[in-house]
C-alpha positions in Angstrom: 91.5 71.2 125.2 94.9 69.7 126.5 97.7 70.2 124.8 100.0 67.3 125.3 104.0 67.6 124.9 105.9 64.2 125.1 108.8 65.0 126.8 110.4 61.8 127.6 111.2 58.2 128.1 112.5 56.7 130.8 113.2 52.8 132.2 112.6 52.1 135.9 111.5 49.2 138.3 108.6 51.1 139.7 106.5 54.0 139.2 108.5 55.6 142.7 111.8 55.7 141.1 111.8 56.9 137.2 115.0 57.8 137.0 116.3 54.0 137.6 118.3 52.9 134.6 117.4 49.0 134.5 113.7 47.6 133.0 112.9 43.9 132.1 110.0 44.2 130.4 107.8 47.2 128.3 105.4 47.6 131.0 108.4 49.2 133.1 109.2 51.6 130.6 107.4 55.2 131.6 107.0 58.1 129.8 106.9 61.2 130.9 104.1 64.1 129.6 103.6 67.6 130.5 100.1 68.5 129.9 98.9 72.0 129.8 95.4 72.3 131.1 94.6 76.0 129.8 95.9 78.8 127.5 98.0 81.9 128.3 97.2 84.1 131.2 95.9 87.7 131.5 98.3 90.2 133.1 96.2 91.6 135.8 95.7 95.0 135.9 96.3 98.0 138.4 93.8 100.5 139.6 93.3 103.4 142.2 91.3 103.3 145.2 88.5 104.4 142.8 89.0 101.7 140.5 90.2 104.0 137.9 93.0 101.8 135.9 96.5 103.1 136.3 98.2 100.0 134.2 96.8 97.6 131.7 97.9 95.6 128.8 96.4 97.3 125.5 97.6 97.0 122.0 99.4 99.7 121.2 99.9 101.4 117.8 103.6 101.5 116.2 104.7 103.9 113.4 107.8 102.1 112.0 110.3 104.7 109.9 112.7 103.3 107.5 116.3 103.8 107.7 117.3 103.6 104.5 115.8 105.6 102.5 114.9 108.0 105.4 112.5 111.0 105.1 113.9 113.9 103.6 113.2 117.0 105.0 110.0 117.8 102.9 108.5 114.4 103.9 109.0 115.2 107.3 107.3 118.8 107.3 104.2 116.4 105.7 104.4 113.7 108.1 104.4 116.0 111.1 101.4 118.1 109.6 99.9 114.7 109.2 100.3 114.0 112.5 99.4 117.2 113.7 102.7 118.2 115.4 104.7 120.9 115.4 106.9 120.7 112.4 110.0 119.6 114.7 108.4 117.3 116.4 109.3 114.4 114.3 113.0 115.0 114.6 112.9 115.6 118.0 111.2 112.3 118.6 113.4 110.4 116.4 116.6 112.1 118.6 114.7 111.2 122.1 114.3 107.5 120.5 118.0 107.1 120.7 120.0 105.4 123.5 122.4 109.2 123.5 122.9 112.4 122.2 123.7 112.5 118.6 123.3 108.5 118.4 122.5 107.4 114.6 119.4 105.0 114.1 121.1 101.3 113.6 117.6 100.1 112.8 114.2 101.5 111.9 112.6 103.7 114.2 109.5 103.0 116.5 107.2 105.7 117.5 104.5 105.0 119.4 101.4 107.0 118.4 98.0 107.8 120.2 94.8 106.0 118.7 93.7 109.7 116.9 97.5 109.6 115.3 97.2 106.3 114.4 93.7 106.7 112.5 95.0 109.9 110.5 97.9 107.5 109.2 95.6 104.5 108.0 93.6 106.6 106.2 96.7 108.0 104.1 98.7 104.8 104.3 98.4 104.7 100.0 100.0 107.8 100.1 102.9 106.8 103.1 104.0 102.9 101.3 107.6 103.7 103.1 105.7 103.9 106.8 104.8 100.7 108.6 102.2 100.9 111.0 101.7 98.2 113.1 100.1 97.1 116.9 101.7 95.1 119.7 100.6 94.0 123.1 102.2 96.0 125.5 101.9 97.4 129.2 100.5 100.9 129.2 100.1 103.7 131.6 97.1 105.6 131.3 98.6 108.6 133.2 101.8 110.3 133.9 101.8 110.0 137.8 103.0 107.5 140.7 106.3 106.2 138.5 108.2 105.1 141.5 104.9 103.4 142.9 103.8 101.4 139.7 107.0 100.4 138.8 107.8 98.2 136.0 107.9 94.4 135.5 111.8 93.4 134.5 109.6 91.6 131.1 108.6 95.1 130.1 111.6 97.6 130.8 114.5 95.0 129.0 115.5 98.4 127.5 115.9 100.6 130.4 117.6 97.9 132.3 120.1 97.4 129.7 120.8 101.1 129.0 121.2 101.6 132.6 123.8 98.8 133.1 125.9 101.4 130.5 126.0 104.2 132.6 127.9 105.0 136.2 124.5 105.5 137.9 123.3 102.4 137.7 124.4 100.5 140.2 123.5 103.4 142.6 119.9 103.2 141.8 119.2 99.8 143.0 117.2 98.9 139.8 115.0 96.3 141.3 113.0 99.3 142.9 110.3 98.2 140.2 107.1 99.4 142.1 104.1 97.4 142.9 104.2 96.0 139.1 107.6 94.4 139.9 106.4 93.6 143.9 103.6 91.7 143.0 104.6 90.0 139.5 103.6 86.8 140.6 99.6 87.8 140.9 99.6 90.2 137.9 100.9 87.3 135.8 98.7 84.4 137.1 100.6 81.1 135.8 99.5 78.6 133.6 98.2 74.7 134.6 100.2 71.8 133.9 100.0 68.2 134.8 102.8 65.8 135.1 101.4 62.1 134.3 103.6 59.3 134.0 102.6 56.6 132.1 103.5 53.3 131.0 103.9 51.6 127.3 100.0 51.0 127.4 99.1 54.6 128.1 98.0 54.0 131.7 99.1 56.2 134.5 101.2 55.5 137.4 101.4 58.8 139.5 103.1 61.7 138.2 107.1 62.8 137.9 106.3 66.4 138.9 104.3 68.5 141.1 100.9 69.4 139.0 100.2 73.3 139.3 96.5 74.9 139.1 95.6 77.2 136.9 95.3 81.2 137.7 94.4 83.7 135.6 96.2 87.3 136.6 94.7 89.2 139.2 94.3 92.5 138.9 95.8 95.6 141.9 93.2 97.5 143.3 95.6 100.5 145.5 95.2 102.3 148.2 96.2 105.4 146.0 94.0 108.7 145.2 95.5 109.1 141.7 94.0 112.8 141.9 95.5 113.6 144.7 98.9 112.0 143.6 98.8 114.0 140.7 97.8 117.1 142.8 100.8 116.4 144.9 103.3 115.9 142.3 102.3 119.2 140.6 103.7 120.8 144.2 106.6 118.6 144.2 107.4 118.6 140.5 111.0 119.3 139.8 112.0 119.7 143.4 114.2 117.5 145.7 112.2 115.3 148.0 109.5 113.5 149.0 105.4 113.8 150.1 103.9 110.4 151.6 100.6 110.7 153.2 98.4 107.5 154.7 95.5 107.2 156.4 96.3 106.3 160.2 93.7 103.8 160.5 94.5 101.3 157.9 98.2 101.9 156.4 96.8 102.7 153.5 99.0 104.9 151.2 97.0 107.6 149.4 99.7 109.0 147.7 104.0 108.8 147.6 105.7 111.5 145.5 109.2 111.0 144.8 110.8 114.2 143.6 111.7 115.0 140.8 109.0 113.3 139.2 108.6 111.8 135.4 106.4 109.7 133.4 106.1 105.8 134.3 106.2 105.2 130.4 109.5 106.8 130.0 111.3 103.3 131.6 109.1 101.4 129.3 108.1 102.9 125.7 110.4 101.7 122.7 110.9 105.2 121.9 111.6 107.0 125.1 115.4 105.9 125.0 116.3 109.6 125.2 114.5 110.2 128.3 116.0 107.3 129.9 119.4 108.7 129.4 118.6 112.0 130.8 116.9 110.2 134.0 120.3 108.1 134.3 122.6 111.2 134.1 120.2 113.7 136.2 122.4 114.5 139.3 119.4 115.2 140.9 118.6 111.5 140.9 114.9 111.3 140.0 115.3 107.5 139.5 115.3 107.1 143.5 112.5 105.9 145.4 112.7 108.6 148.2 110.1 107.8 150.1 111.0 104.0 150.5 114.9 103.9 149.9 116.5 107.3 151.0 116.9 107.8 154.9 117.7 111.2 156.2 117.9 112.9 159.6 114.5 113.5 160.6 115.2 117.0 162.1 113.4 119.0 164.7 110.1 116.4 164.0 111.8 113.9 165.9 111.5 115.6 169.1 107.7 114.3 169.1 109.6 110.7 169.6 111.9 111.5 172.1 109.0 113.5 174.5 107.4 110.4 173.9 110.3 108.3 175.4 111.2 110.7 178.1 107.4 110.8 179.3 107.4 107.0 179.0 110.6 106.5 180.9 109.6 109.0 183.6 112.7 111.3 182.8 110.1 114.3 182.3 106.4 115.3 182.6 104.2 116.9 180.6 104.5 119.9 182.9 108.2 119.9 183.2 109.6 123.4 182.1 113.2 124.4 181.5 114.8 127.3 180.4 116.1 128.5 176.6 119.6 127.9 177.3 121.7 129.0 174.3 124.8 128.2 175.4 123.8 124.5 175.4 122.3 124.7 171.7 121.2 127.3 169.2 117.8 128.2 169.0 116.4 129.9 166.0 112.9 131.0 166.9 112.9 133.8 169.6 109.6 132.6 171.8 108.9 132.9 175.8 110.4 130.4 177.7 108.8 126.7 177.3 107.2 126.1 180.8 105.9 122.7 179.6 106.0 120.7 176.9 102.9 121.9 175.0 104.8 125.4 175.1 108.0 123.7 173.8 106.5 121.8 170.7 104.8 125.2 169.7 107.8 127.3 169.4 110.3 123.8 168.6 113.0 125.4 171.6 116.2 123.2 171.1 117.7 124.0 174.5 114.3 122.4 175.7 114.5 119.4 174.0 118.4 118.8 174.7 117.4 119.2 178.2 114.9 116.6 177.1 117.2 114.2 175.7 120.2 114.9 178.8 117.6 113.9 181.2 117.1 110.3 179.5 120.7 109.6 179.1 122.2 111.2 182.2 119.8 109.9 184.7 121.3 107.6 187.0 119.7 104.7 188.8 120.3 103.7 192.0 121.6 100.3 190.7 124.1 101.9 188.8 125.2 105.2 191.1 128.8 104.4 191.0 128.9 103.6 187.4 127.8 106.6 185.3 129.3 105.0 182.6 127.3 102.0 182.3 123.9 104.3 183.0 124.4 105.9 179.7 124.9 103.3 177.9 121.9 101.5 179.6 119.5 104.7 178.9 121.0 104.8 175.6 119.6 101.3 174.9 116.3 101.9 177.0 116.0 105.2 174.6 116.8 103.0 171.2 114.5 100.1 172.6 111.5 102.4 172.6 112.3 104.1 169.7 112.5 100.9 167.7 109.0 100.2 168.7 107.9 103.0 166.2 108.9 100.8 163.1 112.4 102.9 162.9 115.8 101.0 162.5 113.8 98.1 160.7 112.2 97.1 157.4 108.4 98.4 157.7 107.7 95.3 155.5 105.7 97.9 153.0 104.8 96.1 149.4 107.7 98.0 147.5 111.3 96.6 146.5 114.1 97.7 147.9 112.7 99.9 151.2 115.5 101.3 153.7 115.5 100.7 157.6 116.8 103.8 158.6 119.2 104.1 161.3 119.2 104.2 165.1 122.6 104.6 167.0 123.4 102.1 169.8 125.7 102.1 172.8 128.2 99.8 170.8 127.8 102.4 167.9 129.3 105.3 169.7 131.8 103.6 171.5 133.4 102.3 167.9 132.8 106.3 166.5 133.9 107.8 170.0 136.9 105.5 170.2 136.2 105.0 174.1 133.2 103.7 176.0 133.4 107.0 177.8 131.6 109.2 176.0 129.4 111.7 177.6 126.1 113.2 176.7 127.8 116.3 175.2 129.1 114.4 172.3 125.6 112.5 171.1 123.4 115.4 171.7 122.6 116.2 168.3 119.8 113.3 168.9 118.0 115.2 170.9 116.8 117.4 167.8 116.3 114.4 165.4 120.5 115.3 163.8 123.0 113.0 164.0 123.3 109.4 163.3 119.5 109.7 163.1 118.1 108.5 160.0 114.5 107.9 158.9 112.6 107.3 155.6 109.4 109.3 154.4 107.6 106.2 154.8 108.8 105.9 158.7 108.2 109.4 159.1 104.7 109.1 158.1 104.1 106.2 159.7 105.3 107.8 162.8 102.4 110.3 162.3 100.0 107.2 162.0 101.3 106.0 165.6 100.9 110.0 167.2 97.2 110.1 165.8 96.4 106.1 166.7 98.2 106.5 170.4 100.4 103.6 169.7 99.3 101.6 167.5 100.0 101.2 163.4 99.3 99.2 160.6 102.5 98.3 158.5 102.0 101.3 155.2 101.0 100.0 151.9 100.2 100.6 148.6 97.6 97.6 147.6 94.4 97.5 149.2 92.4 94.7 147.7 93.8 91.5 145.2 91.7 90.1 142.7 88.0 89.9 143.7 89.0 89.1 147.1 89.4 92.9 148.5 91.7 91.9 151.2 95.7 93.3 150.8 98.2 90.7 152.2 97.4 89.4 155.1 100.2 91.2 157.2 98.7 94.4 156.1 95.6 93.6 158.6 97.7 93.3 161.9 97.7 96.1 164.2 101.5 96.6 165.8 101.7 98.8 169.1 104.6 100.4 170.0 106.1 100.7 174.1 104.6 103.7 175.0 101.8 104.5 177.0 98.7 106.0 174.9 98.8 108.5 177.7 101.9 109.9 176.9 101.3 110.2 172.8 97.9 112.4 174.1 100.2 114.3 175.8 101.7 115.4 172.6 98.7 116.6 170.8 98.2 119.6 172.3 101.5 121.2 171.5 101.3 119.6 167.9 98.0 121.8 168.1 99.7 124.7 169.1 101.9 124.5 166.5 99.5 125.4 164.1 97.8 128.0 166.2 98.9 132.1 166.5 102.9 132.0 167.9 103.5 128.4 166.4 106.5 127.7 163.8 103.5 126.9 161.7 100.6 129.1 162.2 100.7 130.4 158.8 99.6 126.7 157.7 96.3 126.9 159.6 93.1 125.5 158.0 90.6 126.8 160.9 89.3 128.5 158.8 88.0 125.6 156.7 87.1 123.7 160.1 90.5 121.3 159.6 92.4 121.2 163.1 96.0 119.7 162.0 98.3 118.7 164.9 101.8 119.1 163.3 105.5 119.9 163.3 107.8 121.4 162.0 111.4 120.8 161.2 114.9 122.1 159.5 118.0 119.6 159.2 121.2 121.5 159.0 123.1 120.6 156.0 126.8 121.6 155.6 126.8 121.1 152.1 124.1 123.6 151.0 121.0 125.2 152.1 118.8 123.4 155.3 116.5 121.3 154.3 112.6 121.5 155.3 110.2 119.4 157.0 107.0 118.9 158.0 104.8 116.2 159.8 100.8 116.0 160.7 97.9 114.4 160.9 94.2 115.8 160.1 91.6 116.3 161.9 93.0 116.1 165.1 90.2 114.7 166.8 89.4 111.8 164.5 92.6 111.8 161.7 91.6 110.6 158.3 95.1 111.6 156.8 98.9 111.4 158.1 101.6 113.3 155.9 105.1 113.7 155.8 107.0 116.4 153.3 110.7 116.2 153.3 112.4 119.0 150.9 116.1 119.2 150.4 117.9 122.4 150.2 114.3 124.5 151.2 115.2 126.0 154.0 112.8 126.7 156.9 110.5 123.6 157.4 107.6 126.3 158.4 107.8 128.2 155.1 108.3 125.6 152.7 107.3 122.0 153.9 104.5 123.0 155.4 102.2 125.0 153.2 102.6 121.7 150.7 101.5 119.7 153.5 98.5 122.0 154.0 97.5 122.1 150.8 97.3 118.6 150.1 95.7 117.8 153.7 93.2 120.8 152.1 92.7 119.1 148.7 92.1 115.7 150.2 89.6 116.2 153.2 88.2 119.5 151.3 88.5 118.6 147.4 89.6 121.9 146.6 91.8 124.8 147.8 89.0 127.5 149.0 91.5 130.5 150.5 93.0 133.0 148.1 96.2 132.8 150.0 96.6 129.5 149.7 95.6 129.3 145.9 98.6 131.9 145.5 100.6 129.2 147.1 99.6 126.6 145.0 99.9 128.6 141.8 103.4 129.6 142.8 104.9 126.0 143.7 103.1 124.4 140.7 104.6 127.0 138.4 108.1 127.0 139.8 108.4 123.3 140.3 107.1 122.0 137.2 107.2 118.2 137.0 109.8 116.2 134.8 108.9 115.9 131.2 
């Protein structure tokens, strides 16, 4: 049935100019109508890769407590018992519903109830005439994980957004990071269909006064996220600071993305969670920050893989090139045999080796610039950056969450300005050789870097939505392969060293999954931190011969990558590929991490 509104009468000399102010006859008076061709749209649901519903629009039971007169202590205890709560739960939930500690309710307090709790209240409604039980259609989350991925639509989070404006951290958090709910808001909402006929005084149509729109129901989003793997990874990181990103290198589909500290997604939308929102906004660990997408950090020694591939591509080194472990150049924290080739250098993560690899890239002087070493260094650094940028670095990958950071790779002009002279030498920028200094990458870029090596030179932009509506297809740009400027043979040359990292004598030998038949190709990293404990990193993919998962782990202030980040990555890889943890030693790791790093609740 069409709904019709008369929205105005205009006089015009022709249907093509309805805004004209002159008219000589009734036939030239036109009426603009707007006709609704269908009713309200349904907002689509969000499902994981196994079609489990993660976000939906459903009726929610709300219990309204009176402001005056309030409940006395006896009534509070009785209501707690009726709802099956501990004696102090009602008082705590009322306090949590307030925007700040010690605040007095300015109006009736609404508490969200489970269906079982609501049923108990209905059965005893006559005994509690001062309570009101109602239903409201709301956006609901079926779990307590993936908050930064799922996000929120601004219409559902007005309480949070208004509350954030009153806190000093509101601007820092870039609150437009509303996850897939925000990024795909138009697709989830759909749109009503409207006709805009222009009618004359006799009711005859003379074109339209605005473009007609076609009715479109809200469409479901089928995520690539594995909700069980996401929950498992969050249980390992929980209250830590850092991130874990795992994706399928063959498709770019993100399997899990953890930004820690973690929190429940409903904290930002439920009407009775104002207190939790306050805690999140004030927390010095910044749980609201979507670390994998928005926080760019120095990658540490894992970046040696990129530097090695570029050096091979430029002909500065070969896989058989050896360098002495010269501690006078840069310190090396590992005691190891001399790295006689690239494989051994990766296995031991020898800092002096990669110092000399990068020096061979930056300081080599082509015949055409034999008399101008300054120009040679500038040209070499520009060539290094050009190749590194083809990995999707220092640029937006174009993933489907808002507020992605591009990271940073330094340019010759940057160093000219920072060093206040164009005559800088390699010694002043050598920290690039171990992934420190001015290099900054996001978690998505680090995981994508592993996908590139696993694929020997190409990647599909990482994304969360693998299918929209009934089409089963993501956005078109997530089907396009992007190729780096490094030959596949040079990526293949990295694999023996990455396998050696996980074997006896390698920096991550303790995290090997050889006992369950999984060969991991990986690289550890430790990022120096002048303001506290070092940060731990690990990147890798598995199985090495036919990669199905690529992973990046970054744990702030956790120490060595080999002892903190690598075990976490190994557990997630085994959980994804085997479904459970089989080794008693790794089960102990699992229990220890889950106990020590409980999620934000």
